[in-house]
C-alpha positions as CSV (number, residue, x, y, z in Angstrom):
1,M,9.0,50.6,44.2
2,E,10.8,47.4,43.3
3,F,9.4,45.6,40.3
4,D,8.2,42.1,41.3
5,L,9.3,39.4,38.8
6,S,7.6,36.6,40.6
7,P,4.8,36.4,37.9
8,L,7.4,35.7,35.3
9,W,9.0,32.8,37.2
10,I,5.6,31.4,38.2
11,S,4.5,31.5,34.6
12,L,7.6,29.9,33.2
13,K,7.7,27.2,35.9
14,S,4.0,26.3,35.6
15,S,4.1,26.5,31.8
16,A,7.2,24.3,31.5
17,I,5.9,21.6,33.8
18,A,2.5,21.7,32.1
19,T,4.2,21.4,28.7
20,L,6.1,18.4,30.0
21,F,2.9,16.7,31.1
22,T,1.1,17.7,27.9
23,F,4.0,16.3,25.8
24,F,3.6,12.8,27.2
25,L,-0.2,12.9,27.6
26,G,-0.8,14.3,24.1
27,I,1.4,11.8,22.4
28,A,-0.1,8.9,24.3
29,A,-3.6,10.0,23.7
30,A,-2.9,10.5,20.0
31,R,-1.3,7.1,19.6
32,W,-4.2,5.4,21.4
33,M,-6.8,7.3,19.4
34,L,-5.1,6.4,16.2
35,S,-5.2,2.6,17.0
36,T,-8.4,2.2,18.9
37,R,-11.7,1.1,17.4
38,I,-13.9,1.4,20.4
39,R,-17.4,2.7,20.3
40,G,-17.8,6.3,21.4
41,K,-14.5,7.3,19.9
42,A,-15.9,10.6,18.5
43,F,-17.3,11.5,22.0
44,I,-13.9,10.8,23.6
45,E,-12.2,13.0,21.1
46,G,-14.7,15.7,21.7
47,I,-13.8,15.7,25.4
48,F,-10.1,15.9,24.5
49,I,-10.4,19.0,22.4
50,S,-13.2,20.7,24.4
51,P,-10.8,23.1,26.2
52,L,-10.2,24.6,22.7
53,V,-13.8,25.7,22.3
54,L,-15.1,26.1,25.8
55,P,-14.7,29.5,27.6
56,P,-11.7,29.4,30.0
57,T,-14.0,30.2,32.9
58,V,-16.1,27.2,32.1
59,V,-13.0,25.0,32.0
60,G,-11.9,26.5,35.3
61,F,-15.3,26.0,36.9
62,L,-15.3,22.3,35.9
63,L,-11.8,21.9,37.3
64,L,-12.9,23.5,40.5
65,L,-15.7,21.0,40.7
66,L,-13.2,18.2,40.4
67,F,-10.3,19.5,42.5
68,G,-12.2,21.6,45.1
69,R,-12.7,20.5,48.6
70,N,-16.1,18.9,47.7
71,G,-14.9,17.5,44.4
72,A,-14.2,13.9,43.7
73,I,-10.4,14.3,43.3
74,G,-10.3,17.1,45.9
75,Q,-11.8,14.8,48.6
76,L,-9.4,12.0,47.6
77,L,-6.4,14.3,48.0
78,L,-7.7,15.5,51.4
79,K,-7.1,12.0,52.7
80,F,-3.4,12.6,52.1
81,D,-3.6,16.1,53.5
82,L,-3.1,17.6,50.0
83,I,-4.9,20.7,48.8
84,I,-4.6,21.7,45.1
85,I,-6.8,24.8,44.8
86,F,-5.1,28.2,45.2
87,T,-1.6,26.8,44.8
88,W,0.9,27.0,41.9
89,Q,0.2,23.3,41.3
90,A,-3.3,24.4,40.4
91,A,-1.8,26.7,37.7
92,V,0.1,23.7,36.3
93,I,-3.2,21.7,36.1
94,T,-5.1,24.4,34.3
95,A,-2.2,25.1,31.9
96,T,-2.0,21.4,31.2
97,V,-5.7,21.1,30.5
98,V,-5.9,24.1,28.1
99,S,-2.7,23.3,26.2
100,F,-3.4,19.5,25.9
101,P,-5.7,19.8,22.8
102,L,-3.0,21.6,20.8
103,M,-0.4,18.9,21.6
104,Y,-3.0,16.1,21.0
105,K,-4.2,17.3,17.6
106,T,-0.8,18.1,16.3
107,A,0.6,14.7,17.3
108,L,-2.4,13.0,15.9
109,G,-2.1,14.8,12.6
110,S,1.6,14.0,12.4
111,F,0.9,10.3,13.1
112,E,-1.9,10.2,10.5
113,Q,0.4,11.6,7.8
114,I,2.8,8.6,8.1
115,D,2.5,6.2,5.3
116,A,0.8,3.1,6.7
117,N,3.0,0.9,4.6
118,L,6.0,2.0,6.6
119,L,4.4,0.8,9.8
120,N,3.3,-2.5,8.1
121,A,6.8,-3.0,6.7
122,A,8.2,-2.7,10.2
123,R,5.7,-5.2,11.6
124,T,6.4,-7.8,8.9
125,L,10.1,-7.4,9.8
126,G,9.4,-8.6,13.3
127,A,9.0,-5.3,15.1
128,S,6.7,-5.1,18.1
129,E,4.1,-2.3,18.4
130,W,6.4,-0.5,20.8
131,T,9.3,-0.8,18.4
132,V,7.2,0.4,15.6
133,F,6.2,3.4,17.6
134,W,9.7,4.2,19.0
135,R,11.7,3.6,15.8
136,I,9.3,4.6,13.1
137,M,6.3,6.6,14.2
138,L,8.1,8.9,16.7
139,P,11.0,9.9,14.4
140,L,8.8,10.5,11.4
141,A,6.3,12.5,13.4
142,W,9.0,14.4,15.4
143,P,8.9,17.7,13.5
144,G,5.1,18.0,14.0
145,I,5.4,16.9,17.6
146,L,8.1,19.5,18.3
147,A,5.9,22.2,16.8
148,G,3.0,21.0,18.9
149,T,5.1,21.2,22.0
150,I,6.1,24.8,21.3
151,L,2.6,25.8,20.6
152,A,1.4,24.0,23.8
153,F,4.0,26.0,25.8
154,A,2.8,29.3,24.3
155,R,-0.8,28.4,25.1
156,A,0.1,27.5,28.7
157,L,2.0,30.7,29.1
158,G,-1.0,32.8,28.1
159,E,-3.7,31.0,30.2
160,F,-5.8,33.3,32.4
161,G,-9.4,32.5,33.0
162,A,-9.2,28.8,34.1
163,T,-6.1,29.6,36.2
164,L,-7.9,32.4,38.0
165,M,-10.8,30.1,38.9
166,L,-8.7,27.2,40.2
167,A,-5.4,28.9,41.4
168,G,-6.6,32.4,42.2
169,N,-4.4,35.5,42.1
170,I,-2.0,35.2,45.1
171,P,1.0,37.5,44.5
172,G,4.3,35.5,44.7
173,Q,2.4,32.2,44.8
174,T,-0.1,31.8,42.0
175,Q,0.0,35.1,40.1
176,T,1.0,34.5,36.5
177,I,1.8,37.1,33.9
178,P,-1.7,37.3,32.4
179,M,-3.2,37.8,35.9
180,A,-0.5,40.4,36.7
181,I,-1.5,42.3,33.6
182,Y,-5.2,42.1,34.4
183,F,-4.9,43.3,38.0
184,A,-2.4,46.0,37.1
185,V,-4.9,47.5,34.7
186,E,-7.7,47.1,37.2
187,A,-5.5,49.0,39.7
188,G,-4.8,51.7,37.1
189,D,-1.1,50.9,36.9
190,M,-0.8,51.0,33.1
191,R,3.0,51.2,33.2
192,Q,3.4,47.9,35.0
193,A,0.7,46.3,32.8
194,A,2.6,47.5,29.7
195,I,5.9,46.0,30.9
196,W,4.2,42.6,31.4
197,V,2.5,42.8,28.0
198,L,5.9,43.5,26.4
199,I,7.4,40.5,28.3
200,I,4.7,38.1,27.3
201,L,4.6,39.4,23.8
202,S,8.3,38.8,23.5
203,L,8.0,35.3,24.9
204,S,5.1,34.4,22.7
205,L,6.5,35.9,19.5
206,S,9.8,34.1,20.2
207,V,8.0,30.8,20.5
208,L,6.0,31.4,17.3
209,T,9.1,32.5,15.5
210,A,10.8,29.3,16.5
211,V,7.9,27.2,15.2
212,N,7.9,29.1,11.8
213,Y,11.7,28.8,11.6
214,W,11.5,25.0,12.4
215,T,8.8,24.5,9.7
216,D,10.7,26.4,7.1
217,L,13.9,24.5,8.0
218,Q,12.1,21.2,7.5
219,K,10.7,22.3,4.2
220,K,14.1,23.4,2.9
221,S,15.9,20.3,4.1
222,A,13.2,17.9,2.9
223,K,14.3,16.2,-0.3
224,P,12.1,14.6,-2.9
225,N,11.5,10.9,-2.6
226,L,12.8,10.0,-6.0
227,K,11.0,7.4,-7.8
228,Y,11.3,6.3,-11.4
229,R,7.9,6.4,-13.1
230,N,6.9,4.5,-16.1
231,S,8.2,6.8,-18.8
232,Q,7.5,4.5,-21.8
233,S,5.7,6.4,-24.5
234,S,5.4,5.4,-28.1
235,I,3.9,7.4,-30.9
236,N,0.7,6.0,-32.4
237,V,-0.6,7.0,-35.8
238,V,-4.3,6.7,-36.4
239,H,-5.4,8.0,-39.8
240,G,-2.7,10.6,-39.7
241,Y,-3.3,11.7,-36.1
242,R,-0.6,11.3,-33.4
243,R,-1.4,10.2,-29.9
244,D,0.5,8.9,-26.9
245,G,0.0,5.3,-25.8
246,Q,1.5,2.0,-24.9
247,D,3.5,-0.1,-27.3
248,A,1.3,-3.0,-28.4
249,H,4.3,-5.3,-28.9
250,L,3.9,-8.4,-26.8
251,T,7.2,-10.2,-26.1
252,I,6.8,-13.5,-24.2
253,L,9.9,-15.2,-22.9
254,D,10.1,-18.4,-21.0
255,G,10.6,-17.8,-17.2
256,Q,13.6,-19.3,-15.5
257,D,12.2,-21.3,-12.6
258,T,14.1,-24.2,-11.0
259,H,11.5,-25.0,-8.4
260,P,9.4,-28.2,-8.7
261,T,5.8,-27.7,-9.5
262,T,3.2,-28.6,-6.8
263,Y,-0.3,-28.2,-8.1
264,L,-3.2,-26.6,-6.3
265,E,-5.6,-28.5,-4.1
266,F,-8.6,-26.2,-3.7
267,P,-10.5,-26.0,-0.4
268,S,-14.2,-26.9,-0.2
269,K,-15.4,-23.3,-0.9
270,L,-13.8,-23.4,-4.3
271,Q,-14.7,-26.9,-5.4
272,S,-16.8,-25.5,-8.2
273,N,-13.6,-24.2,-9.7
274,V,-11.6,-27.4,-9.3
275,A,-13.3,-29.4,-12.1
276,R,-13.0,-26.5,-14.5
277,L,-9.3,-25.9,-13.7
278,T,-8.3,-29.6,-14.0
279,N,-9.3,-29.6,-17.6
280,Y,-6.0,-27.9,-18.4
281,G,-4.4,-31.2,-18.3
282,G,-2.1,-30.6,-15.3
283,T,-1.5,-33.4,-12.8
284,S,-2.9,-32.6,-9.4
285,Q,-0.8,-33.4,-6.4
286,K,-2.3,-33.3,-3.0
287,N,-0.3,-31.0,-0.8
288,N,-2.9,-30.2,1.9
289,Q,-1.2,-28.3,4.7
290,S,2.2,-29.6,3.7
291,E,5.2,-29.3,6.0
292,N,6.9,-27.4,3.1
293,G,4.6,-25.0,1.4
294,L,1.7,-22.5,1.8
295,Y,-1.8,-23.5,2.6
296,L,-4.4,-20.8,2.2
297,N,-8.2,-20.9,2.5
298,I,-9.7,-17.5,3.5
299,F,-12.9,-15.6,3.2
300,K,-13.2,-11.8,3.7
301,P,-16.1,-9.5,2.6
302,L,-14.8,-6.4,0.7
303,S,-16.5,-3.5,-0.9
304,G,-18.4,-4.8,-3.9
305,F,-17.3,-8.4,-3.6
306,A,-15.9,-11.0,-1.2
307,L,-12.3,-12.3,-1.1
308,N,-12.7,-16.1,-1.3
309,V,-9.3,-17.6,-2.2
310,G,-7.9,-21.0,-1.5
311,F,-4.8,-22.8,-2.7
312,D,-2.0,-25.1,-1.5
313,I,1.4,-24.8,-3.0
314,G,5.0,-26.1,-2.4
315,M,8.3,-24.3,-2.5
316,E,7.9,-22.3,-5.7
317,V,7.3,-18.9,-7.2
318,L,3.6,-18.5,-7.8
319,G,2.4,-15.6,-9.9
320,I,-1.0,-14.0,-9.0
321,L,-2.5,-12.2,-11.9
322,G,-5.6,-10.1,-11.9
323,A,-7.0,-6.7,-12.8
324,S,-6.7,-3.8,-10.4
325,G,-9.1,-4.3,-7.4
326,S,-9.4,-8.0,-7.9
327,G,-8.1,-8.9,-4.4
328,K,-4.4,-9.6,-5.2
329,S,-2.9,-7.2,-2.6
330,M,-5.6,-8.0,0.0
331,T,-4.6,-11.7,-0.3
332,L,-1.0,-10.8,0.5
333,R,-2.0,-8.6,3.4
334,C,-4.1,-11.3,4.9
335,I,-1.2,-13.8,4.6
336,A,1.2,-11.2,6.2
337,G,-1.3,-10.6,9.1
338,L,-1.9,-6.9,8.1
339,E,-5.5,-7.7,7.5
340,T,-7.6,-10.3,9.3
341,P,-9.9,-12.7,7.2
342,T,-13.4,-13.2,8.4
343,S,-12.9,-17.0,8.3
344,G,-10.5,-19.6,7.0
345,K,-7.0,-20.9,7.6
346,I,-3.4,-19.9,6.7
347,A,-0.4,-22.2,7.3
348,V,3.2,-21.9,6.2
349,N,5.5,-24.9,6.3
350,G,3.1,-26.6,8.7
351,K,2.9,-23.6,11.1
352,V,-0.6,-22.3,11.5
353,L,-0.7,-18.5,11.2
354,F,-4.4,-18.0,11.1
355,D,-7.3,-20.3,11.9
356,S,-10.7,-18.8,12.6
357,V,-12.0,-22.1,14.1
358,Q,-9.2,-22.5,16.6
359,G,-9.0,-18.8,17.3
360,I,-5.4,-18.5,16.1
361,N,-4.1,-15.2,14.6
362,V,-0.3,-14.9,14.8
363,P,0.9,-11.3,14.9
364,S,2.7,-10.0,11.8
365,K,6.0,-9.8,13.7
366,D,6.0,-13.5,14.4
367,R,5.0,-14.8,10.9
368,R,8.4,-14.8,9.3
369,I,7.1,-13.3,6.2
370,G,9.1,-10.9,3.9
371,F,6.9,-8.2,2.2
372,L,8.1,-6.1,-0.7
373,F,5.5,-3.3,-0.9
374,Q,4.4,-1.6,-4.1
375,N,6.0,1.7,-3.0
376,Y,8.9,-0.2,-1.3
377,A,8.1,1.5,2.1
378,L,11.7,2.2,3.0
379,F,12.2,4.0,6.2
380,P,13.2,7.6,5.1
381,H,15.0,8.4,8.4
382,L,17.2,5.3,8.2
383,T,20.2,4.7,6.0
384,V,20.4,1.8,3.5
385,A,22.3,-0.3,5.9
386,E,19.9,0.5,8.8
387,N,16.9,-0.3,6.6
388,I,18.3,-3.8,5.7
389,A,19.3,-4.4,9.4
390,F,15.9,-3.4,10.7
391,G,14.6,-7.0,10.7
392,L,17.8,-8.4,12.2
393,Q,17.5,-7.1,15.8
394,Q,17.6,-10.6,17.2
395,L,21.2,-11.0,15.9
396,S,24.3,-9.6,17.4
397,A,25.9,-6.4,16.0
398,S,28.6,-8.4,14.2
399,E,26.1,-10.8,12.7
400,Q,24.0,-7.9,11.6
401,N,26.9,-6.3,9.8
402,I,27.8,-9.6,8.1
403,R,24.2,-10.1,6.9
404,V,23.8,-6.5,5.7
405,K,27.1,-6.8,3.7
406,E,25.9,-10.0,2.1
407,Q,22.6,-8.4,1.1
408,L,24.3,-5.3,-0.3
409,I,26.5,-7.5,-2.4
410,S,23.6,-9.6,-3.6
411,V,21.6,-6.5,-4.8
412,Q,24.7,-4.7,-6.1
413,M,24.4,-1.8,-3.6
414,S,27.9,-2.1,-2.0
415,G,29.3,1.4,-1.2
416,L,25.8,2.9,-0.8
417,E,25.1,1.6,2.7
418,N,25.2,5.1,4.3
419,R,22.8,6.8,1.9
420,Y,19.2,7.6,2.7
421,P,16.3,6.5,0.6
422,H,15.7,10.0,-0.9
423,E,19.3,9.8,-2.3
424,L,18.6,6.7,-4.3
425,S,17.0,6.1,-7.7
426,G,13.8,4.1,-8.0
427,G,15.7,1.0,-9.0
428,Q,18.1,1.3,-6.1
429,Q,15.2,1.7,-3.7
430,Q,13.6,-1.4,-5.1
431,R,16.9,-3.3,-4.5
432,V,17.2,-2.1,-0.9
433,A,13.5,-3.1,-0.2
434,L,14.1,-6.6,-1.6
435,A,17.3,-7.0,0.4
436,R,15.5,-5.8,3.5
437,A,12.7,-8.3,3.0
438,I,15.1,-11.3,2.4
439,A,17.7,-10.4,5.0
440,P,15.8,-12.1,7.9
441,N,15.5,-15.4,5.9
442,P,11.7,-15.4,5.8
443,D,9.7,-18.6,5.1
444,L,7.5,-16.7,2.6
445,L,8.3,-13.8,0.4
446,L,5.4,-11.5,-0.8
447,L,6.1,-9.3,-3.8
448,D,3.3,-6.8,-4.4
449,E,3.8,-5.4,-8.0
450,P,7.5,-4.6,-7.4
451,F,8.0,-3.0,-10.8
452,S,5.0,-0.8,-11.1
453,A,6.9,2.5,-10.3
454,L,9.8,1.9,-12.7
455,D,10.3,2.8,-16.3
456,T,10.5,0.2,-19.0
457,H,14.3,-0.1,-19.3
458,L,14.9,-0.3,-15.5
459,R,12.0,-2.7,-15.1
460,S,13.6,-5.1,-17.5
461,Q,17.0,-4.9,-15.8
462,L,15.6,-5.4,-12.3
463,E,13.3,-8.2,-13.4
464,R,16.3,-10.2,-14.5
465,E,18.0,-9.5,-11.2
466,L,14.9,-10.5,-9.3
467,M,14.7,-13.8,-11.2
468,Q,18.3,-14.5,-10.2
469,T,17.6,-13.6,-6.5
470,L,14.5,-15.9,-6.5
471,A,16.5,-18.7,-8.0
472,N,18.8,-18.6,-4.9
473,Y,15.9,-18.0,-2.4
474,R,14.9,-21.2,-0.6
475,G,11.4,-20.2,0.5
476,I,8.0,-19.7,-1.0
477,T,7.3,-16.6,-3.2
478,L,4.1,-15.0,-4.2
479,F,4.5,-12.5,-7.1
480,V,1.5,-10.2,-7.6
481,S,1.1,-8.3,-10.8
482,H,-1.5,-7.1,-13.3
483,N,1.1,-7.2,-16.0
484,L,0.8,-10.4,-17.9
485,E,4.3,-10.2,-19.4
486,E,5.9,-9.9,-16.0
487,V,4.2,-12.9,-14.4
488,Y,4.9,-15.0,-17.5
489,R,8.6,-14.3,-17.4
490,V,9.1,-14.6,-13.6
491,C,6.7,-17.4,-12.6
492,K,6.1,-21.0,-13.8
493,N,2.6,-21.4,-12.3
494,L,-0.1,-18.8,-12.2
495,L,-3.2,-18.1,-10.1
496,V,-5.7,-15.8,-11.8
497,L,-8.1,-13.7,-9.5
498,A,-11.2,-11.9,-10.5
499,E,-13.4,-10.1,-8.0
500,G,-11.8,-11.9,-5.1
501,S,-12.1,-15.5,-6.5
502,A,-9.7,-17.8,-8.1
503,I,-10.8,-18.4,-11.7
504,A,-7.7,-20.3,-13.0
505,F,-4.7,-22.0,-11.7
506,D,-2.2,-23.9,-13.8
507,T,1.2,-23.6,-15.5
508,K,1.6,-20.3,-17.4
509,E,1.7,-22.2,-20.7
510,H,-1.7,-23.8,-20.1
511,I,-3.3,-20.6,-18.9
512,F,-2.1,-18.5,-21.8
513,D,-2.7,-21.1,-24.5
514,R,-6.1,-22.3,-23.3
515,P,-7.9,-19.9,-21.1
516,R,-11.3,-21.4,-20.2
517,N,-13.4,-18.2,-19.8
518,F,-13.6,-14.7,-21.0
519,T,-12.1,-13.1,-17.9
520,V,-9.0,-15.2,-18.0
521,A,-8.6,-14.8,-21.8
522,Q,-8.9,-11.0,-21.4
523,L,-6.4,-10.8,-18.5
524,T,-3.9,-12.8,-20.5
525,G,-4.0,-10.4,-23.4
526,C,-6.7,-11.7,-25.8
527,K,-8.4,-8.9,-27.7
528,N,-10.7,-10.7,-30.1
529,F,-14.0,-12.3,-28.9
530,S,-17.2,-13.4,-30.4
531,E,-20.3,-15.0,-29.0
532,A,-20.3,-18.6,-30.2
533,G,-22.5,-21.7,-30.5
534,A,-21.9,-25.3,-31.6
535,I,-23.0,-26.4,-35.1
536,A,-21.3,-29.8,-35.3
537,E,-18.7,-31.8,-33.5
538,T,-15.8,-29.7,-35.0
539,V,-17.7,-26.6,-36.3
540,I,-18.9,-23.6,-34.4
541,E,-20.7,-20.4,-35.3
542,A,-18.9,-17.1,-34.4
543,I,-22.0,-14.9,-34.2
544,D,-20.2,-11.5,-33.9
545,W,-17.8,-12.3,-36.7
546,G,-20.6,-13.6,-39.0
547,C,-18.8,-16.9,-39.9
548,N,-18.5,-20.6,-39.2
549,L,-15.2,-21.9,-37.9
550,T,-13.7,-25.3,-37.9
551,V,-12.0,-26.2,-34.6
552,V,-9.8,-29.1,-33.5
553,E,-10.2,-28.7,-29.7
554,P,-13.1,-30.7,-28.2
555,L,-16.1,-28.5,-27.7
556,P,-16.8,-27.6,-24.1
557,K,-20.3,-28.5,-22.8
558,S,-21.3,-24.9,-22.1
559,L,-19.6,-23.1,-25.0
560,V,-20.4,-19.4,-25.0
561,S,-17.7,-17.6,-26.9
562,V,-14.6,-18.0,-29.1
563,G,-11.5,-15.9,-29.1
564,I,-8.2,-15.6,-30.9
565,R,-5.1,-13.5,-30.0
566,A,-4.3,-10.6,-32.3
567,H,-0.8,-11.8,-33.1
568,Q,-2.1,-15.2,-34.1
569,L,-4.3,-14.0,-37.0
570,S,-2.5,-14.6,-40.3
571,F,-2.9,-13.1,-43.8
572,V,-3.0,-15.3,-46.8
573,S,-3.2,-14.7,-50.6
574,G,-6.5,-16.3,-51.3
575,C,-9.7,-17.8,-49.8
576,D,-9.0,-21.4,-50.8
577,R,-8.7,-22.9,-47.3
578,E,-11.0,-23.3,-44.3
579,N,-11.4,-20.6,-41.7
580,T,-10.3,-17.9,-44.3
581,F,-12.4,-14.8,-45.0
582,A,-12.2,-11.6,-46.9
583,C,-11.4,-8.5,-44.8
584,W,-10.9,-4.8,-45.1
585,I,-9.0,-2.4,-42.9
586,A,-11.1,0.1,-40.9
587,S,-8.1,1.8,-39.2
588,T,-4.5,1.2,-38.1
589,V,-2.4,2.0,-35.0
590,E,1.4,2.0,-35.3
591,T,3.9,1.5,-32.6
592,P,7.7,1.4,-33.0
593,H,7.7,-2.3,-33.7
594,R,4.2,-3.4,-34.7
595,V,1.1,-2.3,-36.4
596,T,-2.4,-3.1,-35.1
597,L,-5.0,-3.5,-37.9
598,Y,-8.7,-3.1,-37.1
599,L,-10.5,-5.4,-39.5
600,K,-14.0,-5.7,-40.9
601,L,-14.9,-9.1,-42.3
602,H,-17.0,-9.9,-45.4
603,S,-17.6,-6.2,-46.5
604,P,-15.9,-2.8,-46.5
605,P,-16.3,-0.8,-43.2
606,H,-18.5,2.3,-43.1
607,D,-16.1,4.2,-40.8
608,S,-13.0,3.8,-38.6
609,Q,-15.1,2.3,-35.8
610,D,-16.8,-0.3,-38.0
611,Y,-14.5,-3.3,-37.2
612,Q,-14.7,-6.8,-35.7
613,L,-11.2,-7.9,-35.2
614,Q,-7.7,-6.7,-34.2
615,A,-4.6,-8.2,-35.9
616,E,-1.0,-7.4,-35.0
617,V,1.9,-7.6,-37.5
618,F,5.5,-6.6,-37.4
619,K,6.5,-3.4,-39.3
620,E,8.4,-5.5,-41.9
621,K,5.3,-7.5,-42.7
622,W,3.1,-4.4,-42.8
623,R,5.4,-2.6,-45.3
624,A,5.2,-5.6,-47.6
625,M,1.4,-5.9,-47.5
626,K,0.0,-2.4,-47.0
627,D,-0.2,-1.4,-50.7
628,K,-2.0,-4.6,-51.8
629,P,-5.6,-4.1,-53.1
630,F,-8.6,-5.1,-51.0
631,P,-10.1,-7.4,-50.1
632,W,-7.3,-9.1,-48.1
633,Y,-7.8,-12.6,-46.6
634,V,-7.4,-13.4,-42.9
635,H,-7.0,-16.9,-41.7
636,F,-8.0,-18.4,-38.3
637,E,-5.8,-21.3,-37.6
638,P,-8.0,-23.9,-35.9
639,I,-5.5,-24.8,-33.2
640,R,-5.2,-21.1,-32.2
641,L,-9.0,-20.7,-31.5
642,I,-9.8,-20.3,-27.9
643,L,-13.1,-22.0,-26.9
644,M,-14.6,-20.5,-23.7
645,E,-17.3,-21.5,-21.3
646,A,-19.6,-19.4,-19.1
C-alpha cells in the first residue's frame, strides 16, 4: 500500500499560512495593546490569550458557531457562495487562532523590554509613530519576534482538537498530521501512526532547536553596553576607621556664558514666589511669551506632590537644580511633549507647543526640541553616523552626510562613525548623544543630567567640551542636575525646584551667596543651620548654637533660621572679636584635599556625635593647627551669615 503524504503537505501548508497571518496579527495586536489606554484592556487581553488555556475542542466549538452555516460569519460568507467549514482553509483558521497567543505574548514582551527613552528620543528627533515602530521598535524586538514566529509555527503544526471540529478529517483535503496519527491508532495501524509521530517529532524538535540556537546566538553576540560609572572614591578617616565616601572638597569656578541674562517673569500661580525671589537684587525684565525664548507655565499632579512651574527666559543656558524627585526631569518631559501637563501653556520662540485652554498639544516630533537623556538613549542597532543622522530625514543624503561630518568634528568623534554604541566608552556615547540632539538645529536643547553616568575625570573633560558647544549653540538650553558644582560652572542663571515648585530663580552668585530659605541653602551645599530669632536690628540669637550673632544683612521679616557654609568658618587665636566662640573637636573626616571638623561650641563634647557645626579646612591648614591645645576659637564672619525665612 502506497504511503499517503498528503497530511504532511496539508499540515505544512496550513501551518505556514497560519504563521504568516499570526505574524502580522500578533505584532499589530501587541503594538496596539502596548499603546492603548482604553477601559477593558485586561478583558481584551484575556480574549487574546484564551486559546492558550481553553481546551482545543472548546475553541473549535466556538469557531464552529462563528463559521458554521448558521454562524454570523458563516452566513455572511454564504452570500458570496463561500463555505469555510470542512475545508483546508478551516485548518488555517484554527491554526491561526491557537498559535496567535504565542506570537502576541512574545511580541508584547519584546516590545515591553525596549527602553522607553529610545522611543522618546526618536520622537524628539522628529520621527512619526510609524517611523518609531519601523526603525526602532521592530529592529530591537526582532530576536523575540522571530522566536515567537517559530514557536507559533510549531503550535500550528501540532493543532488537533479545534481543527477536527471545524475542518474535519477528510483524507487528502483537511487531514493534518495530528489527525492522521489519531485515526491511524484508532484503526490499529500502529506502524503508520509511528511514522507520522517521527515526522512531526522531527519537525517540532527542529523548530525548537532553531529557537534555542537563535537565543544562544543572540546571547553570545550581545555585547555589554559600556558605560563609565562614577568611580570617584576617597579614603575617609574617622577616629582611625577607614570608610569610602565622597570628597568634601568644593571647587567653584565661574561659568563661561556669553548669553545675555533675561530674568524670570513668573505666571500667576507662582506670584507668591515672585516677591521673595526679587529680593535677590536682580533686575526683572518682562519677557512674557517672547518671540525669542521659552515661556512655561504648567501644572501636573504627581505622586506625592504637584508639578507647578512657571518661567519665561530668553536665549540662554538656564540651570535647573533640585534634589532627586523634585520634578526636574518631568519638567523637561512636559516641554518635549513626552508627558502632558494637566493645564498650562508652553511656547518656544513665540510658537505655542501646549495650551490647555486652546486645546493645543503639538506632538514631540514637531516641537523642534533636542533632548539629551540621562542614559543617552543611543539606538543600539544603528552606527554612530546613523544615530546622528536619525533626525535629519528631511534633508537629502548629501546634506545629511555633510551635517553628520560637521557634528562628528565638533564632538571629536571623526573616524568612529561606523562604530556601534556598545563599542564606545561612556564619554564617547555622551558626545554622540549630544551631536544627535544638536544636529537638527533645534530651537531648544534639554540636557537631563548628562554627566551622571561618568567618572570624575571624564565628567570634568566633557563638561568643558559641553560649555564650548553651548557657547556656539544659538538656541535655548535647559541644563538639569542635582550637582550644585556642575550647574554653577555651566550656567549663569539658576532655577531651584523643590517638590515640583520653583523656590528660587536668579543668577548663580545670588542664589549661592544669599539663599532665602532652608531648602535652597541645603541644595546649594550649606551644612550648618540653626533656628534663629531677632534680638535687635543687627543681632540675632542662634538657638541651636547657643550664641548671639551680629549680622550686617537686613533682617528678613519672618526670620526662622541662620546658616553658614562649612568652608566659610574661620579659626582665630583668641576670643577678642565679635561672633567668636570657644570650640572643641568631636570628630574629623579626612579627604585627599580637605578635612571636615565636627565642632562643639562652649564646652567639650561627650562623644563623637555631640557636635553643632561642620568646618572645612585644607590639609595644609589642618597640619598647622591640629596639635594646638583646646579650646580653639571659631569665628562667624557677619557678612557670611545666611539669614533664612520660612
